[in-house]
C-alpha positions as CSV (number, residue, x, y, z in Angstrom):
1,M,-29.8,-43.1,-30.9
2,V,-26.5,-41.3,-30.5
3,A,-26.6,-38.3,-28.2
4,A,-25.8,-35.0,-29.9
5,H,-23.3,-32.6,-28.5
6,G,-24.6,-29.4,-27.0
7,R,-22.7,-26.3,-25.8
8,I,-22.6,-24.0,-22.8
9,D,-21.8,-20.4,-23.4
10,V,-20.4,-18.8,-20.3
11,I,-21.4,-15.2,-20.8
12,A,-20.1,-12.2,-18.8
13,T,-22.9,-9.7,-18.2
14,P,-22.6,-6.0,-17.0
15,I,-21.7,-5.3,-13.4
16,G,-23.5,-2.0,-13.5
17,N,-23.4,-0.3,-16.9
18,L,-25.5,-1.9,-19.6
19,G,-23.2,-0.4,-22.2
20,D,-20.5,-2.9,-21.2
21,L,-22.4,-5.9,-22.7
22,S,-20.7,-6.9,-25.9
23,S,-22.6,-7.4,-29.1
24,R,-21.3,-11.0,-29.1
25,A,-22.8,-11.6,-25.7
26,R,-26.2,-10.2,-26.8
27,D,-26.2,-12.4,-29.9
28,A,-25.3,-15.5,-27.7
29,L,-28.2,-14.7,-25.4
30,A,-30.6,-14.2,-28.3
31,N,-29.6,-17.5,-29.9
32,A,-29.5,-19.7,-26.7
33,D,-32.1,-22.4,-26.4
34,L,-32.1,-21.9,-22.6
35,V,-30.6,-19.3,-20.2
36,A,-29.4,-20.7,-16.9
37,A,-29.4,-17.7,-14.6
38,E,-28.3,-17.2,-11.0
39,D,-31.5,-15.1,-10.5
40,T,-34.2,-15.4,-13.2
41,R,-35.8,-12.1,-12.1
42,H,-32.5,-10.2,-12.4
43,T,-31.6,-11.8,-15.8
44,G,-35.2,-11.2,-17.0
45,T,-34.7,-7.5,-16.4
46,L,-31.5,-7.6,-18.5
47,L,-33.1,-9.6,-21.3
48,R,-36.1,-7.1,-21.5
49,A,-33.6,-4.2,-21.6
50,L,-32.0,-5.9,-24.6
51,G,-35.4,-6.5,-26.2
52,L,-35.0,-10.3,-25.8
53,S,-37.2,-13.1,-24.5
54,R,-35.7,-16.5,-23.9
55,P,-36.7,-19.6,-21.8
56,M,-34.9,-19.4,-18.4
57,V,-34.1,-21.8,-15.5
58,S,-32.5,-20.8,-12.2
59,L,-29.0,-22.0,-11.4
60,H,-27.7,-20.9,-8.0
61,E,-25.5,-22.2,-5.2
62,H,-28.4,-24.0,-3.5
63,N,-29.8,-25.9,-6.6
64,E,-26.9,-26.2,-9.0
65,R,-26.1,-29.9,-8.4
66,S,-29.7,-30.9,-8.5
67,R,-30.1,-29.1,-11.9
68,I,-27.1,-30.8,-13.6
69,D,-28.9,-33.9,-14.9
70,E,-31.7,-31.9,-16.4
71,L,-29.3,-29.6,-18.1
72,L,-27.0,-32.4,-19.3
73,L,-30.1,-33.9,-21.0
74,R,-30.7,-30.7,-22.9
75,L,-27.1,-30.7,-24.0
76,A,-27.4,-34.3,-25.1
77,Q,-30.3,-33.1,-27.3
78,G,-27.9,-30.6,-29.0
79,Q,-29.1,-27.5,-27.2
80,T,-27.1,-24.4,-26.4
81,I,-27.3,-23.2,-22.8
82,A,-26.3,-19.6,-21.9
83,L,-24.9,-19.5,-18.4
84,V,-25.1,-16.1,-16.7
85,S,-24.7,-14.8,-13.2
86,D,-26.3,-11.7,-11.7
87,A,-23.3,-9.6,-12.7
88,G,-19.8,-10.1,-14.2
89,T,-18.3,-13.4,-15.2
90,P,-20.0,-16.6,-14.1
91,L,-18.0,-19.1,-11.9
92,V,-15.9,-16.3,-10.4
93,S,-17.4,-16.4,-6.8
94,D,-20.6,-17.3,-8.6
95,P,-22.4,-20.6,-9.5
96,G,-21.6,-22.6,-12.6
97,Y,-18.4,-24.6,-12.0
98,A,-20.2,-27.9,-11.2
99,L,-22.3,-27.6,-14.4
100,V,-19.3,-26.7,-16.6
101,A,-17.2,-29.6,-15.2
102,A,-20.1,-32.1,-15.7
103,A,-20.7,-30.9,-19.2
104,L,-17.1,-31.2,-20.2
105,A,-16.9,-34.7,-18.7
106,A,-19.9,-35.7,-20.8
107,G,-18.2,-34.5,-24.0
108,H,-20.1,-31.2,-24.5
109,A,-18.5,-27.9,-25.6
110,V,-17.9,-25.0,-23.3
111,Q,-17.0,-21.6,-24.6
112,A,-16.4,-18.3,-22.7
113,I,-17.8,-15.0,-24.0
114,P,-15.7,-12.6,-22.0
115,G,-16.7,-9.2,-20.8
116,P,-17.2,-7.3,-17.5
117,S,-15.3,-8.4,-14.4
118,A,-15.1,-6.6,-11.1
119,V,-11.8,-8.4,-10.3
120,L,-10.0,-7.0,-13.4
121,A,-11.7,-3.6,-13.3
122,A,-10.7,-3.0,-9.7
123,L,-7.2,-4.3,-10.3
124,A,-6.7,-2.1,-13.4
125,A,-7.8,1.0,-11.6
126,S,-6.1,0.3,-8.2
127,G,-2.7,1.7,-9.0
128,L,-1.1,-1.4,-7.6
129,P,1.1,-3.9,-9.5
130,T,-0.9,-6.0,-12.0
131,D,1.8,-8.3,-13.4
132,R,1.1,-11.0,-10.9
133,F,-2.1,-11.2,-8.8
134,C,-4.2,-13.7,-6.9
135,F,-8.0,-13.6,-6.5
136,E,-9.1,-14.7,-3.0
137,G,-12.9,-14.2,-3.3
138,F,-14.6,-13.4,0.1
139,L,-12.7,-13.7,3.3
140,P,-14.4,-15.6,6.1
141,P,-17.2,-13.6,7.7
142,K,-16.4,-14.6,11.3
143,A,-13.8,-12.4,13.0
144,A,-11.4,-15.0,14.2
145,A,-11.3,-17.0,11.0
146,R,-10.9,-13.8,8.9
147,L,-7.9,-12.6,11.0
148,E,-6.3,-16.0,10.7
149,R,-6.8,-16.0,6.9
150,C,-5.3,-12.4,6.7
151,Q,-2.3,-13.6,8.7
152,A,-1.8,-16.5,6.3
153,L,-1.9,-14.2,3.3
154,A,0.4,-11.5,4.9
155,S,3.6,-12.9,3.2
156,E,1.9,-13.4,-0.3
157,S,4.0,-11.3,-2.7
158,R,1.4,-11.1,-5.5
159,T,-1.3,-8.4,-5.5
160,L,-4.4,-9.8,-3.8
161,V,-8.0,-9.1,-4.9
162,F,-11.0,-9.8,-2.6
163,F,-14.7,-9.3,-2.7
164,E,-16.2,-7.9,0.5
165,A,-19.6,-7.1,2.0
166,P,-20.0,-3.4,2.8
167,H,-20.8,-4.1,6.5
168,R,-17.5,-6.0,6.9
169,I,-15.1,-3.8,4.9
170,V,-13.9,-1.8,7.9
171,A,-13.3,-4.9,10.0
172,T,-11.5,-6.5,7.1
173,L,-9.2,-3.5,6.6
174,A,-8.4,-3.5,10.3
175,D,-7.6,-7.2,10.2
176,L,-5.3,-6.7,7.2
177,A,-3.6,-3.8,8.9
178,S,-3.0,-6.0,11.9
179,A,-1.7,-8.9,9.8
180,C,0.3,-7.0,7.1
181,G,1.1,-3.6,8.7
182,G,-0.8,-0.4,8.3
183,E,1.6,0.9,5.7
184,R,0.6,-1.8,3.1
185,R,-1.1,-0.1,0.2
186,A,-4.6,-1.0,-0.9
187,A,-7.6,0.2,-2.9
188,V,-11.3,-0.1,-2.1
189,A,-13.4,0.0,-5.3
190,R,-17.1,0.4,-4.6
191,E,-20.0,0.4,-7.1
192,I,-17.7,-0.3,-10.1
193,T,-19.1,1.0,-13.4
194,K,-22.3,2.4,-11.6
195,A,-23.3,5.9,-11.1
196,H,-21.7,6.2,-7.7
197,E,-18.4,4.4,-8.5
198,T,-15.7,5.4,-6.1
199,I,-12.2,4.1,-5.7
200,Y,-10.3,4.9,-2.5
201,R,-6.6,4.4,-2.6
202,G,-3.9,4.6,0.1
203,T,-2.3,2.7,2.9
204,L,-4.5,0.5,5.1
205,T,-4.2,3.0,7.9
206,A,-5.2,5.9,5.6
207,L,-8.2,3.9,4.2
208,L,-9.4,3.2,7.8
209,A,-9.2,7.0,8.5
210,I,-11.2,7.7,5.3
211,A,-13.8,5.1,6.3
212,A,-14.3,6.9,9.6
213,Q,-15.2,10.1,7.8
214,D,-16.9,9.1,4.6
215,G,-20.5,7.9,5.1
216,N,-20.5,6.2,1.7
217,F,-17.4,4.1,2.3
218,E,-19.5,1.2,3.6
219,R,-22.1,1.2,0.9
220,G,-22.6,-0.8,-2.3
221,E,-20.7,-3.7,-3.9
222,I,-17.0,-3.7,-2.9
223,T,-13.9,-5.1,-4.5
224,L,-10.7,-4.8,-2.4
225,V,-7.2,-4.8,-3.9
226,L,-4.2,-5.3,-1.6
227,E,-0.5,-4.8,-2.4
228,G,1.6,-7.9,-2.1
229,A,4.3,-8.3,0.5
230,P,7.7,-6.8,-0.3
231,A,10.3,-9.2,-1.6
232,V,12.5,-10.7,1.1
233,A,16.1,-11.5,0.2
234,A,16.9,-15.2,0.4
235,A,19.2,-16.2,3.3
236,P,22.7,-17.1,2.2
237,D,23.2,-20.9,1.6
238,A,25.5,-23.2,3.4
239,A,28.2,-22.9,0.8
240,F,28.4,-19.1,1.5
241,V,28.4,-19.6,5.2
242,R,31.3,-22.1,4.9
243,R,33.3,-19.7,2.9
244,A,32.7,-16.9,5.4
245,L,33.7,-19.2,8.3
246,T,36.9,-20.2,6.5
247,V,38.0,-16.6,6.3
248,L,37.0,-15.6,9.8
249,R,38.3,-18.7,11.6
250,A,41.8,-18.0,10.4
251,E,41.6,-14.9,12.6
252,L,39.0,-15.7,15.3
253,P,38.0,-18.6,17.6
254,T,35.3,-20.7,16.1
255,S,32.6,-19.4,18.5
256,R,33.4,-15.8,17.7
257,A,33.6,-16.5,14.0
258,A,30.2,-18.2,14.1
259,A,28.7,-15.3,15.9
260,V,29.9,-12.8,13.3
261,V,28.7,-15.0,10.4
262,A,25.3,-15.3,12.1
263,Q,25.0,-11.5,12.3
264,L,26.0,-11.1,8.7
265,T,23.8,-13.8,7.2
266,G,20.7,-14.0,9.4
267,W,21.5,-17.7,10.3
268,R,21.1,-18.8,13.9
269,K,24.4,-18.8,15.7
270,A,23.9,-22.4,16.8
271,D,23.4,-23.5,13.2
272,V,26.5,-21.7,12.0
273,Y,28.6,-23.2,14.9
274,A,27.3,-26.7,14.2
275,L,28.3,-26.3,10.6
276,A,31.8,-25.1,11.7
277,L,32.2,-28.2,13.9
278,T,31.2,-30.6,11.1
279,D,33.9,-29.0,8.9
280,G,36.6,-29.5,11.7
281,G,37.5,-27.9,15.0
282,D,38.9,-24.5,15.8
283,P,42.2,-24.1,13.8
284,Q,43.7,-21.7,16.4
285,Q,42.9,-24.1,19.2
286,Q,44.3,-27.0,17.2
287,A,47.5,-25.1,16.6
288,A,48.0,-24.5,20.3
289,L,47.6,-28.2,21.3
290,P,50.9,-29.9,22.3
291,D,52.4,-32.4,19.9
292,T,51.7,-35.8,21.4
293,S,52.8,-37.9,18.5
294,V,55.4,-40.6,19.1
295,P,58.8,-39.8,17.6
296,Q,59.7,-42.0,14.7
């Protein structure tokens, strides 16, 4: 018997406002043979609100790999599985990747039914550049590892988006200020699309000041958006340094010319001087040397 090809529908569900669920997502849930849910109780509430009743199975970070064979068998029978997380788009800091990868490897179809996303909603409302961005998920919960990661990301030029737990948001802002400078701009989006949605915008220093005064700052689900590092001009290349040395060495000793070029270009003086020596000695000193050649 030849196995049939099933399909996984990766369905984005509301992150707070039920009105954000698309009609296509509702239809996909209604027509699924099985709903694989991060939390069946949470998804059961959603289905009841939509007037739906479908068979469900849990699929979360602790059991995903042990569920794969069972779900692949259903796909091989030609079934359609709706994959949902508690909120937003599955696989984005949520379970589902291992199942999707296994299903594709087995020849089954996977389609995304897009919709709500805390990452994109926070980014769009942040007031920060959106043309290039990087999603970093959750930073490490332990202080030393978190600060180390913040320092590693300090030179990233793209806008950065993080998820953060409410009880760690102030510590995270402080670590980012330490690593990136307090004047770096950011936005803290809490309870996106919910009744108490609030977006705080400002420098990291300003946001820390707001956090100290606003009792709601550390409540609810939080998405943090951070401005990328400012562009740094590239250091002049060796060809430019050689041209500058050629001009200056006609008027100055090599050591002094190297010092001036280093100040102008940001190169280390030792590197500029070494480059000068590889291109020949000091022309002024060479001109002052006595002529020791044998007369012809």
